[in-house]
N, C-alpha and C positions, 0 to 999 in steps of 0.2 A: 668307712668312708666307702660310699659309692663310686662304681666306676663311672669316668666320662663316656659320652656317647663313642668317640672315637676308640678309648680302650675297649669298650663295648664290642662295637664293631670288629676291631681285632683280634679280640678274644673269639668272637664267632666266626671268623676266617681263618683262623687257627683249628678251632674245633672242626669246621667244616672240611679243611684240608687234612687233618688226622683221619677223618671218617674216609675220606678220599683214598687217601694211601694205604691205610690198614684198617678195613671197617671191622674184622674181628678183633684186634688188639683194642681198638677204641669203644666196643661194646663190653669187651671183659674188663676193660679199665672203669667204665661207667658203672657196669653192674657190681663191681667189687667194692664200691663207696657204700658206706653205711647210709641206709634209707631211714628216712622218718617214720617213726612208729605212728599207726594210724590212733585214735582216741579208744577204738575198740582192744587195739594191742596194747596199750598202755595200762588199761583197767585190767587184762588179763595177767599182764606180768606183776601189776601190784597186788592183786588177789594172790597170785603164785608166792610172790616175796612174804606175804602176811602170813600164808600157810607156812612157808619155812621158817620165819621166824617163831610160830609157835611151837612147831617143832623142834627148833633148835632148845627153846626156853623147858619144853615139856622133858625132853632127853636129860636135860641138867636136873631138873625137879623131880620127875619121877625115880623111885627108887629100882627099877628095873633097868639093870645094867649087866649084860651078860658079859663075863669075863672082865668087869671092871669098867668095860670101855661104853660110852655113852652114842649107841649106835643111831637111836633116833635121832640125837643131835647133829650126827654126820649126814644124816639122811636130810636135816632140815636145812643144812647149809647147803647142801648140794640142789636142793630146790630153790633156796634163796638166789645161788650162783646161776641156775636157768633160767630164772625169773630175770636177773641181770642181761643175760645174753638174749632171751627172747625180745628183751625190750631194746637194746640196741642193734641185734641184725634180724628180727623177725620183721622185714616189710611185708607188705600183702604180695600174693602171686602177680597181681595188675601191675603194681609199682616195677616188680622187677621185670616185668615182660615189657614196660615202657621203656625201662633203662636201656635195654637190652638193642632198642630200634634206633637208627641212627636217625639225625634231624629232618624233617620234612625240607622239601624246597630243593631249588637248585643250589648246586656247589657255589657257581659263578655267581656273583653278585652283578645287578645291572650297571654298565658303565664300565666294565673291566677290559682293560686294553687287550690287544695282541700281545704285549711283551709279558703279560701274566701267564697266557697260555702257553705262548713258547717256553717260559720258565719251568711251567708244568710239565711239559713233555721231556725237556731235557735233563734236569736235575732232580725234581722232586719237591717234597716238603723243604728238607733242610737247604738246596739251593735258593728257593723263593725266600726262606727266611733271610739268608744270607746276603741277598740281593737287596732285599729291604731296609736291613741294617746299613748296608753301604750307602744306598740312597740317601738315609737319613742323616749320616755324617757329610754327604757332599753338600745336602742342602744348607746347613750351617755356615 
């Protein structure tokens, strides 16, 4: 279910306030998320997975088992696991740089009053959120 315009604005305000309060933490959190893989990365991961699967089956089928342990199958499993990790975590370097940059634009929205700037100076992000919470219940 998509967010309403009001909810989206609130989310944008919270995000920009987080960048204003602690940009290092915000960029770390944003960069730590799983990134969507590009089509080229998906193709590479699929090819590695198929190679790993072939090695896994070949290790079981071939009579070459040093010490009775199918080492080729183990290598195949590791390659398949690596392909999965590559698919999940392997975003492009450009996507990683873009995720580390704070959003562009002014943090304060047009039409923001003096009360918001006073709250920003006095208590920070948590105080502003508390103040907004109280105002919502006072209006109802």
